[in-house]
C-alpha positions as CSV (number, residue, x, y, z in Angstrom):
1,M,-27.9,8.3,-16.5
2,P,-24.2,7.5,-17.0
3,L,-22.6,4.7,-15.0
4,V,-19.0,5.3,-13.8
5,H,-17.3,2.5,-11.9
6,T,-14.0,2.3,-10.0
7,M,-12.6,-1.0,-9.0
8,H,-11.3,-1.7,-5.5
9,T,-8.9,-4.5,-6.5
10,M,-9.9,-7.0,-9.2
11,A,-10.7,-10.6,-8.6
12,K,-8.8,-11.8,-11.6
13,V,-5.7,-9.9,-10.6
14,K,-5.9,-11.1,-6.9
15,N,-6.3,-14.7,-8.0
16,A,-3.2,-14.5,-10.2
17,A,-1.1,-13.4,-7.2
18,L,-2.4,-15.3,-4.2
19,A,-0.3,-15.5,-1.1
20,A,0.3,-18.9,0.6
21,G,-2.8,-19.7,2.7
22,D,-5.0,-17.1,1.0
23,Q,-8.4,-18.0,-0.6
24,P,-9.2,-17.2,-4.3
25,E,-12.0,-14.8,-5.0
26,P,-15.2,-16.7,-6.0
27,L,-16.4,-17.0,-9.6
28,T,-19.5,-15.0,-8.7
29,R,-17.3,-12.0,-8.1
30,V,-15.4,-12.5,-11.3
31,I,-18.7,-12.6,-13.3
32,G,-20.1,-9.6,-11.4
33,E,-17.0,-7.5,-12.2
34,E,-17.2,-8.5,-15.9
35,Q,-20.8,-7.4,-16.1
36,V,-20.1,-4.1,-14.4
37,V,-17.2,-3.3,-16.8
38,E,-19.4,-4.2,-19.8
39,A,-22.2,-2.0,-18.5
40,A,-20.2,1.0,-17.5
41,D,-20.0,4.1,-19.6
42,L,-16.6,4.9,-18.0
43,V,-14.3,2.9,-15.8
44,I,-11.8,4.7,-13.5
45,A,-8.5,2.9,-13.0
46,N,-6.3,3.7,-10.0
47,T,-3.1,3.4,-12.1
48,G,-2.0,2.9,-15.7
49,A,-1.2,-0.7,-14.9
50,E,-4.7,-1.3,-13.6
51,G,-6.1,0.4,-16.7
52,R,-4.2,-2.1,-18.9
53,Q,-5.5,-5.0,-16.7
54,L,-9.1,-3.8,-17.2
55,V,-8.5,-3.9,-21.0
56,E,-6.6,-7.2,-21.1
57,L,-8.5,-9.2,-18.4
58,Y,-12.0,-7.7,-18.6
59,G,-12.3,-6.6,-22.2
60,A,-12.8,-2.9,-21.3
61,D,-12.9,-0.5,-24.2
62,P,-9.6,1.5,-23.9
63,E,-11.5,4.6,-24.9
64,R,-13.7,4.2,-21.8
65,V,-10.9,3.7,-19.3
66,Q,-9.5,6.8,-17.4
67,V,-6.7,6.7,-14.9
68,I,-7.2,8.7,-11.7
69,T,-4.9,7.9,-8.8
70,P,-6.5,8.0,-5.3
71,G,-5.4,10.7,-2.8
72,V,-4.5,11.2,0.8
73,D,-5.3,14.1,3.2
74,L,-2.1,16.1,3.0
75,A,-3.3,18.3,5.8
76,V,-3.2,15.3,8.1
77,F,-0.3,13.2,6.8
78,Q,2.7,15.6,7.2
79,P,6.4,15.3,8.2
80,G,7.3,15.6,11.8
81,D,10.1,15.1,14.2
82,A,10.9,11.4,14.5
83,A,12.4,11.5,18.1
84,E,9.4,13.4,19.4
85,A,6.9,10.9,17.8
86,R,8.8,8.0,19.2
87,V,8.6,9.4,22.7
88,R,4.8,9.9,22.3
89,L,4.6,6.2,21.4
90,G,6.7,5.0,24.3
91,M,9.8,4.3,22.2
92,R,13.4,5.4,22.8
93,P,14.2,8.5,20.7
94,D,17.0,6.7,18.8
95,A,14.9,3.6,18.0
96,L,15.2,2.0,14.6
97,V,11.5,1.6,13.5
98,V,10.4,-0.6,10.7
99,M,6.6,-0.2,10.4
100,F,3.9,-2.2,8.8
101,V,0.3,-1.0,8.5
102,G,-2.6,-2.7,6.8
103,R,-5.2,-5.4,7.0
104,I,-3.8,-8.5,8.7
105,Q,-4.2,-11.2,6.0
106,P,-1.8,-13.1,3.8
107,L,-2.4,-10.8,0.8
108,K,-0.7,-7.9,2.7
109,A,2.3,-10.1,3.7
110,P,2.9,-8.9,7.3
111,D,4.7,-12.2,7.9
112,V,7.4,-11.0,5.5
113,V,8.2,-8.0,7.7
114,I,8.4,-10.2,10.8
115,K,10.7,-12.7,9.1
116,A,12.8,-9.9,7.7
117,A,13.2,-8.5,11.2
118,A,14.3,-11.9,12.5
119,H,16.9,-12.2,9.7
120,L,18.1,-8.7,10.4
121,V,18.7,-9.3,14.2
122,K,20.3,-12.6,13.4
123,R,22.8,-10.9,11.1
124,R,23.1,-7.8,13.3
125,P,22.4,-8.8,16.9
126,D,23.6,-5.3,18.0
127,L,20.4,-3.8,16.5
128,R,18.0,-5.8,18.6
129,E,18.1,-3.3,21.5
130,R,17.0,-0.4,19.3
131,L,14.8,-2.2,16.7
132,V,11.0,-1.7,17.0
133,V,8.6,-3.3,14.4
134,P,5.0,-2.0,14.8
135,V,2.5,-4.2,13.0
136,I,-0.6,-2.0,12.9
137,G,-4.0,-3.3,11.8
138,G,-6.8,-5.8,12.4
139,A,-7.4,-9.3,11.0
140,S,-9.4,-9.3,7.8
141,G,-10.4,-11.8,5.1
142,S,-8.7,-15.1,5.4
143,G,-6.6,-13.6,8.2
144,L,-9.7,-14.0,10.4
145,E,-9.2,-17.8,10.3
146,T,-5.9,-17.5,12.2
147,P,-6.0,-14.2,14.1
148,N,-3.0,-15.1,16.4
149,E,-0.8,-16.5,13.7
150,L,1.6,-13.5,13.5
151,V,2.0,-13.6,17.3
152,R,3.1,-17.2,17.1
153,L,5.4,-16.4,14.2
154,A,7.1,-13.6,16.1
155,A,7.7,-15.9,19.0
156,A,9.0,-18.7,16.7
157,C,11.3,-16.3,15.0
158,D,12.6,-15.0,18.4
159,V,11.5,-11.4,17.7
160,A,8.6,-11.2,20.1
161,D,10.5,-8.5,22.0
162,V,10.9,-6.5,18.9
163,V,7.5,-6.7,17.2
164,R,4.6,-4.6,18.6
165,F,1.1,-5.6,17.5
166,V,-1.1,-2.6,17.4
167,P,-4.9,-2.7,16.7
168,P,-6.3,-0.2,14.2
169,V,-5.8,3.4,15.3
170,S,-7.2,6.8,14.4
171,Q,-5.6,8.8,11.6
172,A,-4.0,11.2,14.1
173,R,-2.4,8.4,16.0
174,L,-1.3,6.7,12.7
175,V,0.5,9.9,11.8
176,D,2.5,9.5,15.0
177,Y,3.6,6.1,13.9
178,Y,4.5,7.2,10.4
179,Q,6.6,10.1,11.8
180,A,8.2,7.7,14.3
181,A,9.2,5.3,11.5
182,T,12.6,5.0,10.1
183,V,11.2,3.1,7.1
184,V,7.7,1.8,6.2
185,C,7.5,-1.7,4.6
186,V,4.7,-2.6,2.2
187,P,5.4,-6.2,1.0
188,S,1.9,-6.9,-0.4
189,Y,1.3,-9.6,-3.0
190,N,-1.0,-7.2,-4.8
191,E,-2.1,-3.6,-4.4
192,S,-4.5,-1.8,-6.7
193,F,-2.7,1.4,-5.6
194,G,-1.1,1.4,-2.1
195,L,-2.4,4.3,0.0
196,V,-0.2,3.3,2.9
197,A,2.8,4.0,0.7
198,I,1.6,7.5,-0.1
199,E,0.6,8.2,3.5
200,A,4.1,7.2,4.7
201,Q,5.8,9.3,2.0
202,A,3.6,12.3,2.9
203,C,5.1,12.0,6.3
204,A,8.6,12.1,4.7
205,R,9.4,8.4,5.3
206,P,11.0,6.1,2.7
207,V,9.0,3.0,1.7
208,V,10.3,-0.5,1.0
209,A,7.7,-2.3,-1.1
210,A,7.0,-5.2,-3.4
211,R,7.2,-4.3,-7.0
212,V,3.5,-5.2,-7.7
213,G,0.4,-3.5,-8.9
214,G,0.0,0.2,-7.9
215,L,3.0,0.2,-5.6
216,A,5.2,0.7,-8.7
217,T,3.3,4.0,-9.2
218,A,3.1,5.0,-5.5
219,V,6.8,4.4,-4.9
220,V,9.6,5.8,-7.2
221,D,12.2,3.1,-7.0
222,G,15.6,4.5,-5.8
223,T,14.1,8.0,-5.4
224,T,11.4,7.8,-2.7
225,G,12.0,4.2,-1.6
226,V,13.0,0.8,-2.8
227,L,10.9,-1.7,-4.8
228,I,11.8,-5.4,-4.4
229,D,10.9,-8.2,-6.7
230,G,9.3,-11.1,-4.9
231,H,8.8,-11.7,-1.2
232,D,12.0,-13.2,0.1
233,E,12.6,-11.9,3.6
234,V,16.3,-12.0,3.1
235,D,16.0,-9.4,0.3
236,Y,13.8,-7.2,2.5
237,A,16.2,-7.6,5.4
238,R,19.1,-6.5,3.3
239,V,17.4,-3.3,2.1
240,L,16.1,-2.5,5.6
241,E,19.5,-2.9,7.1
242,R,21.0,-0.5,4.6
243,L,18.4,2.2,5.3
244,L,18.5,1.7,9.1
245,L,22.2,2.1,9.2
246,D,22.5,4.9,6.7
247,P,20.4,7.9,8.0
248,V,21.7,10.1,5.3
249,E,20.3,7.9,2.6
250,A,17.1,7.4,4.5
251,A,16.7,11.2,4.9
252,R,17.4,11.7,1.1
253,L,14.7,9.2,0.2
254,G,12.3,10.7,2.8
255,A,12.7,14.2,1.5
256,A,12.0,13.1,-2.1
257,A,9.1,11.0,-0.8
258,A,7.4,14.1,0.8
259,T,7.7,16.0,-2.5
260,H,6.3,13.0,-4.5
261,A,3.3,12.7,-2.1
262,Q,2.3,16.2,-2.8
263,T,1.0,15.1,-6.2
264,F,-1.5,12.8,-4.5
265,G,-3.8,15.2,-2.7
266,W,-7.6,14.7,-2.6
267,D,-8.2,18.0,-4.3
268,R,-6.5,16.8,-7.5
269,T,-8.3,13.4,-7.3
270,A,-11.7,15.2,-6.9
271,D,-11.1,17.5,-9.8
272,Q,-10.1,14.7,-12.1
273,T,-13.1,12.6,-11.0
274,L,-15.4,15.5,-11.7
275,H,-13.9,15.7,-15.2
276,A,-14.5,12.0,-15.6
277,Y,-18.2,12.3,-14.7
278,A,-18.5,15.1,-17.4
279,S,-16.7,12.8,-19.9
280,A,-19.1,9.9,-19.1
281,T,-22.1,12.2,-19.6
282,A,-20.7,13.3,-23.0
283,L,-20.1,9.7,-24.0
284,L,-23.6,8.7,-23.0
285,R,-25.1,11.6,-25.0
286,A,-23.0,10.7,-28.0
287,D,-24.2,7.1,-27.9
288,A,-27.8,8.3,-27.5
289,M,-27.4,10.6,-30.6
290,A,-25.9,7.8,-32.6
291,I,-28.8,5.5,-31.8
292,A,-31.3,8.2,-32.6
293,T,-29.8,8.8,-36.0
């Protein structure tokens, strides 16, 4: 029976890009991943970059690596009126909304968003009254060790009145937040793909993200959002300020983002995965015939 494997992040990649305060993945995981890659008839990579990492870091056979990007439910994540969504969430209709969604742990860098917001209101105090920064998600991984760290950070940065901490929500409620957003920020230290970025774009919202891993595939720099090298909050604040104060530019990026997201539906992912299973079966049969002869 053919074995097809898909990575959900890779230990060697994560360990090479650790955030401050994060813990490295254990050697047992590294060894396990190496064994799975060696045993698999076909390995599915989320992006071309991940495919290259499988070859370079894990010794995968390039002929047995296939790239299939994940998808999102395009029937759920759709564009909507921002003012109406903000009212549903208890915000003023003209709010300037910078949204973060993801697991609350150093890898995802929610602290960068909070620090960027602090820098932004320091530079532009007139924005404080309208600025809303929802931080959506629950503590995970090493973030469980300091579950209240971001609350303390927001207070220390004098943006406790701006930042809203929101526990994990249903997809329907999450769509409200995406539609309410002016811009969605994804400053992760590593992402194998970056589903949040695609969900946001499916809702016609521009994304400001770190230029790492799959985010360079999920976001088209300058077309559907902005990719930033590094994790300096000043750099993020500068880009966020530009998009918050230029609704025409934000709308242009958002419209292109919605079009881009249409190529990441689950139907396409399922069709390609089915084809990959057929390919793995063919590879296994070819190997069996070669052994027999």
